[in-house]
PLY file of the C-alpha trace (Angstrom):
ply
format ascii 1.0
element vertex 385
property float x
property float y
property float z
element edge 384
property int vertex1
property int vertex2
end_header
0.93 8.98 3.89
3.29 7.36 1.42
4.00 3.27 1.47
7.32 2.17 1.62
9.38 2.95 -1.76
11.22 0.10 -3.49
15.22 -0.44 -2.89
16.77 0.11 -5.88
19.54 -1.93 -7.84
22.13 0.22 -6.14
22.47 2.94 -4.00
25.20 5.59 -4.96
26.22 5.78 -1.34
26.69 1.98 -0.39
29.67 0.10 -0.68
29.11 -3.37 -2.56
32.93 -3.78 -2.86
33.27 -6.46 0.01
35.90 -4.58 1.69
36.49 -4.08 5.63
33.92 -1.67 6.88
35.70 1.40 7.50
34.90 3.88 10.33
31.44 5.47 10.94
32.21 9.03 10.51
30.08 11.91 11.58
28.51 12.57 8.30
27.74 8.71 7.21
25.69 8.64 11.11
23.74 11.56 10.42
22.76 10.16 7.03
21.98 7.27 8.70
19.91 8.88 11.61
17.78 10.40 9.55
17.22 7.92 6.98
15.90 5.91 10.05
13.51 8.54 11.32
12.54 9.00 7.81
11.83 5.34 7.01
9.52 5.35 10.34
7.76 8.18 9.30
6.65 6.78 6.04
5.98 2.98 7.44
4.05 4.28 10.15
2.47 7.86 9.84
2.69 10.62 12.20
4.92 10.57 15.75
6.04 12.38 18.61
10.01 13.07 18.85
9.66 10.43 22.05
7.72 7.97 19.66
10.83 8.16 17.15
13.45 7.67 19.87
11.77 4.55 20.77
11.34 3.02 17.60
14.25 4.02 16.42
16.46 3.73 19.43
18.09 6.52 19.25
18.75 8.84 21.55
15.83 11.57 22.35
18.79 14.18 22.25
19.81 12.84 18.17
15.85 12.48 17.42
15.49 16.16 18.29
18.70 16.89 16.49
17.58 15.14 12.97
14.15 16.13 13.21
15.09 19.76 13.54
17.39 19.22 10.66
14.63 17.73 8.97
11.96 20.84 8.90
14.85 22.74 7.96
14.91 20.51 4.93
11.03 20.90 4.41
11.28 17.35 4.32
8.86 16.78 7.98
6.63 19.35 9.55
5.01 19.23 12.94
1.46 18.62 12.66
0.29 19.81 16.61
-0.18 17.79 19.79
-1.67 14.47 19.50
-4.88 14.24 20.16
-6.52 13.19 23.85
-6.09 13.80 27.45
-2.53 12.96 28.68
-0.87 13.57 31.81
2.00 16.08 31.13
2.85 18.53 28.18
1.12 17.27 25.08
2.92 15.56 22.66
4.15 17.33 19.07
3.42 15.18 15.82
5.75 15.05 13.45
5.06 14.00 9.66
6.31 13.65 6.33
5.87 16.94 4.53
4.22 15.43 1.39
4.72 19.28 -0.42
8.08 19.83 0.47
10.11 18.14 -1.80
9.27 16.05 -5.36
10.60 13.61 -7.34
10.53 13.66 -11.50
10.02 10.11 -12.62
10.01 9.02 -16.44
9.12 5.39 -18.13
10.62 5.24 -21.14
9.41 2.14 -22.24
5.98 2.77 -23.93
5.91 1.89 -27.90
4.07 5.18 -29.17
4.98 7.99 -26.24
7.59 9.33 -23.22
5.65 9.24 -19.89
6.51 11.44 -17.75
4.84 12.55 -13.37
5.78 14.66 -10.93
4.73 13.42 -7.34
5.48 14.50 -4.07
6.96 12.90 -0.84
2.94 11.28 -0.01
3.37 9.45 -3.43
0.53 12.00 -4.54
0.60 13.14 -8.66
0.87 16.29 -8.82
1.45 16.70 -13.25
1.56 14.41 -15.48
3.18 14.62 -18.86
3.66 12.60 -22.04
5.96 13.44 -25.38
4.98 11.78 -28.67
8.35 9.42 -29.99
6.96 10.09 -33.48
9.45 7.20 -34.45
12.14 8.91 -33.66
15.21 7.42 -32.28
18.83 7.92 -31.39
20.00 12.02 -30.46
16.09 12.47 -31.47
14.51 10.26 -29.18
17.18 12.14 -26.18
16.07 15.57 -27.42
12.51 14.29 -26.42
13.68 12.86 -23.25
15.44 16.12 -22.30
12.33 17.98 -23.41
10.14 16.00 -20.67
12.49 16.36 -17.80
12.73 19.57 -18.57
9.03 19.92 -18.75
8.75 18.52 -14.44
11.59 20.30 -13.54
9.89 23.36 -14.33
6.36 21.95 -13.32
7.59 21.89 -9.48
6.32 23.84 -6.99
9.39 22.64 -4.67
12.48 21.65 -4.91
13.35 18.48 -6.76
15.06 15.58 -4.76
15.98 14.01 -8.30
15.15 12.09 -11.10
14.31 8.21 -11.59
14.05 6.71 -15.27
12.65 3.77 -16.11
14.12 2.75 -19.66
14.10 -0.37 -21.91
17.57 -1.85 -23.30
20.20 -2.96 -21.23
21.61 -0.28 -18.25
24.64 -0.25 -16.26
24.75 0.27 -12.71
26.31 3.70 -13.30
23.31 4.70 -16.02
24.54 4.11 -18.94
22.40 2.74 -21.30
24.81 0.33 -22.87
22.01 -1.11 -26.13
18.72 -0.32 -26.23
17.62 -1.00 -30.45
14.34 -0.22 -30.10
15.57 3.93 -29.23
18.92 3.79 -31.40
20.87 3.98 -28.57
24.18 2.37 -27.59
26.15 3.25 -24.93
24.38 6.16 -24.24
25.23 7.83 -20.70
21.47 8.40 -20.26
22.78 9.37 -16.62
25.24 12.23 -17.11
23.04 13.64 -20.07
19.86 14.32 -17.80
21.94 15.86 -14.82
23.70 17.80 -17.24
20.18 19.20 -18.42
18.90 19.61 -14.60
21.69 19.68 -12.27
20.12 17.36 -10.32
20.66 13.34 -9.04
19.33 10.94 -11.68
19.19 7.18 -11.64
18.95 5.34 -14.42
16.93 1.96 -14.26
15.83 -1.00 -16.74
12.24 -0.54 -17.28
11.28 -4.08 -16.23
13.91 -4.16 -13.34
11.99 -1.04 -12.51
8.51 -1.99 -12.21
9.53 -5.45 -10.97
10.44 -3.50 -8.11
7.48 -1.36 -7.66
5.43 -4.48 -8.31
7.26 -5.94 -5.09
6.41 -2.73 -2.75
3.23 -1.58 -4.11
2.01 -3.88 -5.66
0.27 -8.03 -5.40
4.14 -9.33 -5.62
6.51 -11.18 -3.69
10.42 -10.93 -3.59
10.66 -14.53 -3.01
9.55 -15.07 -6.78
8.23 -13.04 -9.48
8.74 -12.13 -13.01
7.55 -9.48 -14.37
7.33 -9.07 -18.17
7.37 -5.55 -19.48
5.60 -5.02 -22.95
5.97 -1.95 -24.53
8.38 -0.68 -27.45
10.38 -3.63 -26.58
10.06 -6.96 -24.69
12.08 -7.66 -21.45
11.73 -9.29 -17.86
12.75 -8.08 -14.49
13.52 -10.90 -11.75
13.26 -11.06 -8.34
14.68 -14.00 -6.59
15.20 -14.56 -3.31
14.31 -11.21 -1.98
16.86 -10.02 -4.55
16.59 -8.44 -8.13
18.78 -10.51 -10.79
21.14 -8.39 -12.72
24.14 -10.64 -14.44
27.15 -9.43 -14.42
26.95 -7.29 -17.39
23.12 -6.15 -16.66
21.60 -8.29 -19.00
19.39 -10.79 -16.60
15.48 -10.40 -17.90
16.81 -9.78 -21.54
13.99 -12.55 -22.73
13.18 -10.02 -26.10
15.86 -11.35 -27.76
15.19 -15.31 -27.30
14.70 -16.50 -30.64
10.89 -18.27 -31.42
10.43 -18.52 -34.88
13.53 -19.27 -37.25
13.59 -16.53 -39.79
10.73 -15.36 -38.55
10.12 -11.15 -38.65
12.83 -8.60 -38.36
14.17 -7.68 -35.11
15.11 -4.26 -34.08
18.56 -6.11 -32.76
19.11 -7.11 -36.80
18.11 -10.88 -36.35
15.24 -12.60 -37.22
12.55 -14.36 -35.06
13.29 -12.96 -31.84
10.43 -12.52 -29.31
10.47 -8.66 -29.51
9.97 -8.77 -33.08
6.64 -10.89 -32.69
5.11 -9.75 -29.60
6.49 -5.69 -28.36
3.30 -3.64 -28.57
4.04 -2.55 -31.97
4.47 -5.86 -33.52
1.14 -7.11 -31.81
-0.45 -3.81 -33.15
0.49 -4.75 -36.66
-0.84 -7.83 -36.15
-4.35 -7.34 -35.32
-4.73 -4.44 -37.38
-8.19 -4.42 -39.92
-9.33 -8.14 -38.47
-12.39 -9.21 -36.85
-12.57 -9.67 -33.46
-12.69 -13.57 -33.66
-9.28 -12.82 -35.60
-7.84 -10.36 -32.98
-8.37 -13.15 -30.22
-7.00 -15.86 -32.49
-3.23 -13.80 -33.55
-3.47 -12.32 -29.70
-4.19 -16.67 -28.82
-0.94 -17.32 -30.82
1.53 -14.38 -29.66
0.58 -15.46 -26.40
1.58 -19.41 -26.97
4.95 -17.57 -27.94
5.51 -15.54 -24.62
4.69 -19.08 -23.09
7.10 -20.58 -24.70
10.14 -18.46 -23.67
8.13 -18.22 -20.02
7.76 -21.99 -19.50
12.08 -22.85 -18.73
12.68 -19.43 -16.96
9.80 -20.19 -14.54
10.58 -23.86 -14.00
14.41 -23.30 -13.83
14.01 -20.47 -11.34
11.28 -22.24 -9.44
8.86 -19.23 -10.26
5.41 -18.82 -9.89
3.95 -15.13 -9.89
4.32 -14.34 -13.88
3.46 -10.15 -14.08
2.41 -8.77 -17.21
2.94 -5.26 -17.92
1.63 -3.49 -20.65
-1.35 -2.27 -22.76
-4.31 -3.83 -21.13
-6.20 -3.96 -24.56
-3.54 -5.98 -25.77
-2.31 -8.28 -23.39
-5.39 -8.44 -20.94
-7.22 -10.95 -22.15
-6.55 -13.87 -25.02
-3.17 -13.12 -25.15
-2.72 -13.57 -20.72
-5.13 -16.95 -20.96
-2.51 -18.60 -23.90
0.58 -17.61 -22.46
-0.56 -18.91 -18.95
-1.60 -22.03 -20.58
1.55 -22.74 -22.58
3.73 -22.30 -19.20
1.40 -24.28 -17.47
1.33 -27.30 -20.09
4.55 -27.11 -20.52
6.27 -27.02 -16.51
5.70 -28.90 -13.78
5.01 -27.78 -10.13
7.16 -29.73 -7.33
4.28 -28.15 -4.94
1.09 -27.53 -4.61
1.12 -23.96 -5.82
0.82 -23.96 -9.91
2.30 -20.80 -12.04
0.31 -17.97 -12.14
-0.16 -15.40 -14.90
-1.83 -11.96 -14.21
-1.80 -8.46 -15.18
0.76 -6.13 -13.28
-1.90 -4.51 -9.84
0.13 -1.04 -10.52
-1.35 -1.19 -13.86
0.27 1.26 -16.64
1.88 3.31 -13.79
4.66 0.27 -12.38
7.92 1.94 -14.28
6.44 5.53 -12.91
6.08 4.14 -9.49
9.45 2.44 -9.49
11.69 5.17 -10.70
9.97 7.39 -7.65
11.34 4.70 -5.59
14.95 4.74 -6.86
15.16 8.25 -6.25
13.78 8.04 -2.47
16.45 5.04 -1.74
19.45 7.07 -3.29
18.76 10.55 -1.75
17.14 9.88 0.91
17.76 6.29 2.11
14.14 4.65 2.36
14.43 1.55 1.50
0 1
1 2
2 3
3 4
4 5
5 6
6 7
7 8
8 9
9 10
10 11
11 12
12 13
13 14
14 15
15 16
16 17
17 18
18 19
19 20
20 21
21 22
22 23
23 24
24 25
25 26
26 27
27 28
28 29
29 30
30 31
31 32
32 33
33 34
34 35
35 36
36 37
37 38
38 39
39 40
40 41
41 42
42 43
43 44
44 45
45 46
46 47
47 48
48 49
49 50
50 51
51 52
52 53
53 54
54 55
55 56
56 57
57 58
58 59
59 60
60 61
61 62
62 63
63 64
64 65
65 66
66 67
67 68
68 69
69 70
70 71
71 72
72 73
73 74
74 75
75 76
76 77
77 78
78 79
79 80
80 81
81 82
82 83
83 84
84 85
85 86
86 87
87 88
88 89
89 90
90 91
91 92
92 93
93 94
94 95
95 96
96 97
97 98
98 99
99 100
100 101
101 102
102 103
103 104
104 105
105 106
106 107
107 108
108 109
109 110
110 111
111 112
112 113
113 114
114 115
115 116
116 117
117 118
118 119
119 120
120 121
121 122
122 123
123 124
124 125
125 126
126 127
127 128
128 129
129 130
130 131
131 132
132 133
133 134
134 135
135 136
136 137
137 138
138 139
139 140
140 141
141 142
142 143
143 144
144 145
145 146
146 147
147 148
148 149
149 150
150 151
151 152
152 153
153 154
154 155
155 156
156 157
157 158
158 159
159 160
160 161
161 162
162 163
163 164
164 165
165 166
166 167
167 168
168 169
169 170
170 171
171 172
172 173
173 174
174 175
175 176
176 177
177 178
178 179
179 180
180 181
181 182
182 183
183 184
184 185
185 186
186 187
187 188
188 189
189 190
190 191
191 192
192 193
193 194
194 195
195 196
196 197
197 198
198 199
199 200
200 201
201 202
202 203
203 204
204 205
205 206
206 207
207 208
208 209
209 210
210 211
211 212
212 213
213 214
214 215
215 216
216 217
217 218
218 219
219 220
220 221
221 222
222 223
223 224
224 225
225 226
226 227
227 228
228 229
229 230
230 231
231 232
232 233
233 234
234 235
235 236
236 237
237 238
238 239
239 240
240 241
241 242
242 243
243 244
244 245
245 246
246 247
247 248
248 249
249 250
250 251
251 252
252 253
253 254
254 255
255 256
256 257
257 258
258 259
259 260
260 261
261 262
262 263
263 264
264 265
265 266
266 267
267 268
268 269
269 270
270 271
271 272
272 273
273 274
274 275
275 276
276 277
277 278
278 279
279 280
280 281
281 282
282 283
283 284
284 285
285 286
286 287
287 288
288 289
289 290
290 291
291 292
292 293
293 294
294 295
295 296
296 297
297 298
298 299
299 300
300 301
301 302
302 303
303 304
304 305
305 306
306 307
307 308
308 309
309 310
310 311
311 312
312 313
313 314
314 315
315 316
316 317
317 318
318 319
319 320
320 321
321 322
322 323
323 324
324 325
325 326
326 327
327 328
328 329
329 330
330 331
331 332
332 333
333 334
334 335
335 336
336 337
337 338
338 339
339 340
340 341
341 342
342 343
343 344
344 345
345 346
346 347
347 348
348 349
349 350
350 351
351 352
352 353
353 354
354 355
355 356
356 357
357 358
358 359
359 360
360 361
361 362
362 363
363 364
364 365
365 366
366 367
367 368
368 369
369 370
370 371
371 372
372 373
373 374
374 375
375 376
376 377
377 378
378 379
379 380
380 381
381 382
382 383
383 384
């Protein structure tokens, strides 16, 4: 059974305006009841209708109606009677119908390819697909994204709940990519473009934020304090603090890639020179190490790790963060780069308690953005959090 999905940055049906709560309408109650039953089944596995009534505190007749509704929508399936000997009529178990619906997930953070996956309700990956970027940007990169999503939707053996996307850049709450220099996107309404292509609900979020939510929910992180640095086509960070994802008023929280590290350094995609991204993004790391001996590669990666550590140190100190996660190509990040970044952070910060800052690779490996993208859809469409 799939683990609990991560809570998205914003849910379309939810109101964050702070206005007084309106009267709960029957349609709202139905949505809430469906979410309660589904959450229970996702979290704890198959249960009888009577079990669900007790665990959700809903009336048995309400649970019965909700379960019938979910069975009709092919989200839940009857699994037969509970094993064992019991007095009276044996209880019929119901559970999540994994193949009953699918989610399309896109990870646009890669430096060479766009990645996609089709997953079912139990978290099983049914199909994966990639599209090579070949250095394309702007509308050409949009076309490649549309090709990828169309391929996955067409491959689904059942209905698709929606499309979740993790993309580099500054992303607004309504799915507009305000600026993604490496992809050549400015004020791109990616959500609308994908919805027009697929006629499905689409959820678009920053890749580092998406990976951070996935790490907290499915990986080894804790929402009490975590910063995840996504290193791919660009460099960005997703920050979880005291149970909340930090977005900033304009969605730019965690945009560490454009902090100046080396005055008059290499030119960055943003047009300035010496940004962190111009030094430690995956393409720049590969360029820095191409043609070198093993010892020279280790030295170059260590130097890059120290440059990242210089930027992370004040972030971890100011916010009291202790868990720093790196997500990206392990052949570049998992050795001297990670060690040098951690040593630099430790040298430049002072622990105020017993726990020191720890840098590690993501527990989800290469799939953090894809996992988080699926969670956005499950939250937005089914209310699973």
